[in-house]
matplotlib code that plots the C-alpha trace (Angstrom):
import matplotlib.pyplot as plt

x = [-13.0, -11.7, -13.9, -13.2, -16.9, -19.3, -22.2, -22.4, -21.4, -23.7, -21.5, -22.9, -19.9, -22.0, -24.0, -20.8, -19.2, -19.3, -17.2, -14.8, -14.7, -13.9, -11.1, -9.6, -9.7, -7.9, -5.2, -4.8, -4.5, -1.9, 0.0, 0.0, 0.9, 3.8, 5.2, 5.0, 6.6, 9.4, 10.0, 9.0, 9.8, 13.2, 14.4, 17.1, 20.2, 18.3, 16.4, 18.7, 22.0, 24.8, 26.8, 25.6, 27.9, 28.0, 31.3, 32.4, 35.3, 37.4, 36.9, 34.0, 33.5, 30.8, 28.5, 29.8, 33.4, 32.6, 30.7, 33.5, 36.1, 34.2, 33.5, 37.1, 38.1, 36.0, 33.0, 30.1, 26.4, 26.6, 23.9, 25.2, 23.2, 24.4, 23.7, 22.6, 25.4, 25.2, 27.2, 29.5, 29.6, 29.9, 30.6, 28.9, 27.5, 25.4, 26.9, 24.9, 26.1, 24.8, 28.4, 28.5, 31.3, 33.5, 36.0, 39.5, 41.1, 40.6, 40.3, 37.0, 36.8, 34.7, 31.9, 33.5, 36.5, 34.3, 34.2, 37.9, 38.1, 35.9, 37.9, 41.1, 39.8, 38.7, 41.9, 43.9, 41.6, 41.5, 44.9, 44.7, 41.1, 40.7, 37.9, 36.2, 33.7, 30.9, 28.9, 28.6, 26.2, 26.8, 24.1, 24.6, 22.0, 21.0, 20.3, 18.4, 16.0, 15.5, 14.6, 12.1, 10.3, 10.3, 8.9, 6.0, 5.3, 5.3, 2.6, 0.5, 0.6, -0.3, -3.4, -4.5, -4.2, -6.1, -8.9, -9.2, -9.2, -11.8, -14.0, -14.0, -14.2, -16.8, -18.1, -16.7, -17.9, -16.0, -12.9, -13.0, -13.6, -10.8, -8.3, -9.5, -8.8, -5.3, -4.5, -5.9, -3.6, -0.5, -1.0, -1.6, 1.5, 3.5, 2.1, 3.4, 6.9, 6.9, 5.6, 8.2, 10.9, 11.9, 13.8, 11.7, 13.8, 13.4, 12.3, 9.5, 8.4, 8.4, 6.2, 3.8, 3.5, 3.0, 0.3, -1.4, -1.5, -2.7, -5.4, -6.8, -6.9, -9.0, -11.3, -11.8, -12.9, -15.5, -16.6, -17.0, -19.3, -21.3, -21.8, -22.8, -25.4, -26.7, -27.6, -29.9, -33.4, -33.2, -35.6, -32.7, -31.8, -28.5, -26.7, -28.0, -26.8, -23.4, -23.1, -24.1, -21.5, -18.7, -19.8, -19.8, -16.2, -15.0, -13.7, -11.6, -10.3, -9.3, -7.5, -5.6, -4.5, -3.4, -1.4, 0.5, 0.8, 2.4, 5.0, 5.8, 6.1, 8.6, 10.7, 10.5, 11.6, 14.3, 15.5, 17.3, 17.8, 18.3, 14.5, 13.2, 12.6, 10.6, 8.5, 7.5, 5.6, 4.3, 2.8, 1.0, 0.0, -1.4, -3.7, -4.8, -5.3, -7.6, -9.5, -9.9, -11.1, -13.9, -14.9, -13.7, -14.4, -17.9, -18.9, -17.9, -19.9, -23.0, -23.0, -22.5, -25.4, -27.7, -27.1, -27.2, -29.0, -28.4, -31.0, -29.5, -30.7, -33.3]
y = [58.3, 56.9, 54.1, 51.4, 51.0, 53.7, 52.0, 49.8, 46.3, 43.4, 40.4, 37.2, 36.3, 34.5, 32.7, 31.2, 30.4, 26.7, 27.1, 29.1, 26.3, 23.8, 26.1, 26.4, 22.6, 22.1, 24.5, 22.6, 19.3, 20.8, 22.0, 18.6, 16.8, 19.2, 19.0, 15.1, 14.9, 17.3, 15.4, 18.4, 22.0, 23.0, 24.6, 27.3, 27.7, 29.7, 26.6, 23.6, 25.1, 25.4, 27.8, 30.0, 32.3, 34.4, 34.5, 35.7, 34.9, 37.3, 35.0, 32.8, 29.4, 26.8, 25.5, 21.9, 23.0, 24.7, 21.7, 19.2, 21.4, 21.5, 17.8, 16.9, 19.3, 17.3, 19.6, 17.3, 17.9, 21.5, 23.5, 26.0, 28.6, 31.0, 34.6, 37.0, 39.3, 42.9, 45.9, 45.6, 41.8, 39.1, 35.4, 35.1, 32.1, 31.3, 28.3, 26.5, 23.6, 21.9, 21.5, 23.6, 21.9, 18.9, 17.1, 16.2, 13.9, 15.7, 19.2, 20.7, 23.0, 26.1, 26.9, 30.2, 28.2, 26.5, 29.7, 29.9, 26.2, 26.8, 29.8, 27.7, 24.8, 27.2, 29.1, 25.8, 24.6, 27.9, 29.5, 31.9, 32.9, 35.2, 34.3, 37.0, 36.3, 38.9, 37.6, 34.6, 33.4, 30.4, 29.1, 26.3, 23.4, 24.4, 28.0, 26.7, 24.6, 27.5, 29.7, 27.1, 27.1, 30.9, 31.2, 28.8, 30.7, 34.0, 32.8, 31.1, 34.0, 36.4, 34.4, 34.1, 37.9, 38.5, 36.2, 38.0, 41.4, 40.6, 38.7, 41.7, 44.4, 42.7, 39.2, 35.8, 34.3, 36.8, 36.2, 32.5, 33.0, 35.6, 33.2, 30.4, 32.7, 33.4, 29.7, 29.4, 32.1, 30.8, 27.2, 28.3, 30.4, 27.5, 25.5, 28.1, 28.0, 24.2, 24.1, 26.6, 24.8, 27.9, 27.9, 28.3, 30.6, 33.7, 35.8, 33.3, 33.8, 37.6, 36.9, 34.9, 37.7, 40.3, 38.3, 37.8, 41.5, 42.3, 39.6, 40.6, 44.3, 43.5, 41.2, 44.0, 46.5, 44.0, 43.1, 46.8, 47.4, 44.3, 45.5, 49.0, 47.5, 45.2, 48.2, 49.6, 48.4, 46.2, 43.6, 41.6, 38.1, 37.7, 36.3, 39.2, 41.7, 40.1, 40.1, 43.7, 44.7, 42.9, 44.7, 48.1, 47.6, 46.0, 49.2, 49.9, 46.4, 46.5, 49.9, 48.7, 45.4, 47.1, 49.6, 47.0, 44.7, 47.4, 48.2, 44.5, 44.1, 47.0, 45.3, 41.9, 43.4, 45.9, 44.8, 41.7, 38.4, 39.9, 40.5, 37.9, 35.2, 37.8, 39.4, 36.3, 34.5, 37.9, 38.6, 35.3, 35.8, 39.3, 37.8, 34.8, 37.0, 39.3, 36.2, 34.8, 38.2, 38.3, 34.7, 32.7, 34.9, 36.1, 32.7, 30.9, 33.5, 33.1, 29.3, 29.5, 32.0, 29.9, 26.8, 28.5, 31.9, 34.6, 36.9, 40.0, 38.9, 36.5]
z = [-42.9, -46.2, -47.5, -50.0, -50.7, -52.1, -50.4, -47.3, -48.2, -47.6, -47.9, -46.3, -44.1, -41.5, -44.1, -45.5, -42.1, -42.7, -45.8, -43.7, -41.1, -43.9, -45.2, -41.7, -41.1, -44.5, -43.3, -40.0, -41.9, -44.3, -41.2, -39.5, -42.7, -43.5, -39.9, -40.0, -43.5, -42.4, -39.2, -37.1, -37.4, -38.7, -35.4, -35.7, -33.7, -31.1, -30.0, -30.8, -29.9, -32.5, -34.5, -37.4, -39.2, -42.4, -44.3, -47.7, -50.0, -52.1, -55.1, -56.2, -54.5, -55.1, -52.4, -53.1, -52.7, -49.4, -48.1, -49.0, -47.4, -44.1, -44.2, -44.9, -42.1, -39.5, -39.5, -40.8, -41.1, -42.0, -43.7, -46.3, -48.0, -50.7, -49.8, -52.6, -53.6, -52.7, -53.6, -50.6, -50.1, -52.7, -52.7, -49.2, -47.5, -44.4, -42.5, -39.8, -37.8, -34.7, -33.4, -30.3, -28.4, -28.6, -26.4, -27.4, -24.8, -21.4, -22.9, -23.8, -26.7, -26.0, -28.5, -29.5, -30.8, -33.4, -35.4, -35.5, -36.4, -39.4, -40.4, -40.1, -42.1, -44.9, -44.8, -45.3, -48.1, -49.9, -49.2, -52.1, -51.4, -48.4, -46.0, -44.0, -41.1, -41.4, -38.4, -36.1, -33.4, -31.1, -28.7, -26.2, -26.0, -22.5, -23.5, -26.6, -24.4, -22.1, -25.0, -26.2, -22.8, -22.7, -26.2, -25.3, -22.1, -23.9, -26.4, -23.7, -21.2, -24.1, -25.0, -21.3, -20.8, -24.0, -22.9, -19.5, -21.2, -23.9, -21.4, -19.1, -21.8, -24.0, -23.3, -22.2, -25.5, -27.5, -25.3, -26.0, -29.7, -29.9, -28.3, -30.5, -33.5, -32.1, -31.9, -35.4, -36.7, -34.9, -36.1, -39.7, -39.6, -38.2, -41.1, -43.5, -41.9, -42.2, -45.8, -46.9, -44.9, -43.1, -39.8, -36.6, -34.4, -32.2, -35.2, -35.7, -32.1, -32.7, -35.7, -33.6, -31.0, -33.7, -35.3, -32.0, -31.4, -34.9, -34.8, -31.5, -32.5, -35.5, -33.5, -30.9, -33.6, -34.8, -31.3, -30.4, -33.3, -32.4, -28.9, -30.1, -32.5, -29.7, -27.7, -30.4, -31.0, -34.0, -35.5, -37.0, -35.9, -34.1, -37.1, -39.2, -36.7, -36.5, -40.3, -40.5, -37.9, -39.8, -43.0, -41.2, -40.1, -43.4, -45.0, -41.9, -42.0, -45.6, -45.2, -42.2, -43.7, -47.0, -45.1, -43.1, -46.2, -48.3, -45.5, -45.2, -48.9, -49.0, -46.3, -48.1, -51.4, -50.3, -46.8, -48.1, -46.4, -42.9, -42.5, -45.0, -42.4, -40.5, -43.2, -45.1, -42.3, -41.1, -44.5, -44.4, -40.8, -41.6, -44.2, -42.1, -39.1, -41.1, -42.3, -38.8, -37.4, -40.0, -40.2, -37.2, -34.2, -35.2, -36.6, -33.3, -31.3, -33.6, -33.4, -29.6, -29.3, -31.5, -29.4, -26.1, -26.4, -23.8, -22.4, -24.1, -27.6, -28.7]

ax = plt.figure().add_subplot(projection="3d")
ax.plot(x, y, z, "-o")
ax.set_aspect("equal")
plt.show()
């Protein structure tokens, strides 16, 4: 196997676990502060209900002109983002509005008509500038709330199944520590989304589930080496054995994370805005998941073992 280290590394991960705890606590505090300052997460159309569409003009238009046109046309509280020009599409914008339906007298306007309404308003305001709708998505508020519930259940069920698997496959303590690390990674990634003021949508849920899978995979590799070393006759203390196990799997961890990191960087740089909201938090989650697999899981198990020793190891 390819190794990043010519000799077996001997980094004191366990010795520095309290510094890692302090770092994790600082990340949690930053997450809480950011969410409070932003008034909660910036939920996307998937969860709040609303309409999101991408349009482009045949001639340049400023964001202020576009916003004023929509406000004057009776479509307030819109979020407008300029989309980077490509070879095929220029003068493009992303428009997001919470307006999903409205009532005019006794007639109810269907959500799908909002897209046509926006197109009509822009056509009247910019008669000499052709407007083309590239894509649109409309989600009702009831569907949005249902998606929120399903997203929460998906993450919770995933964590419960992981706890059961790791507890059965390795040890209950490792199972608890692995799930704690998963929540650590998810919360830190939510903090990243909040700090960067990105939308939290179904792509974000996919990011969370991907991070959960990656984090538990890395934790299982370390746990398997620890179990293997525990079976051998060693004169090491429990913390020393855990630390040696982490160092023995460190090269594999570095190679894996670099491989995935390079792929995600390629997507971030060349895939454009379509995948940007997916790759950015996933890059962060990849790093934080590797950190938690090395520091959080093993450190929690060590402290648990020191306070309540099992018969398997003195």
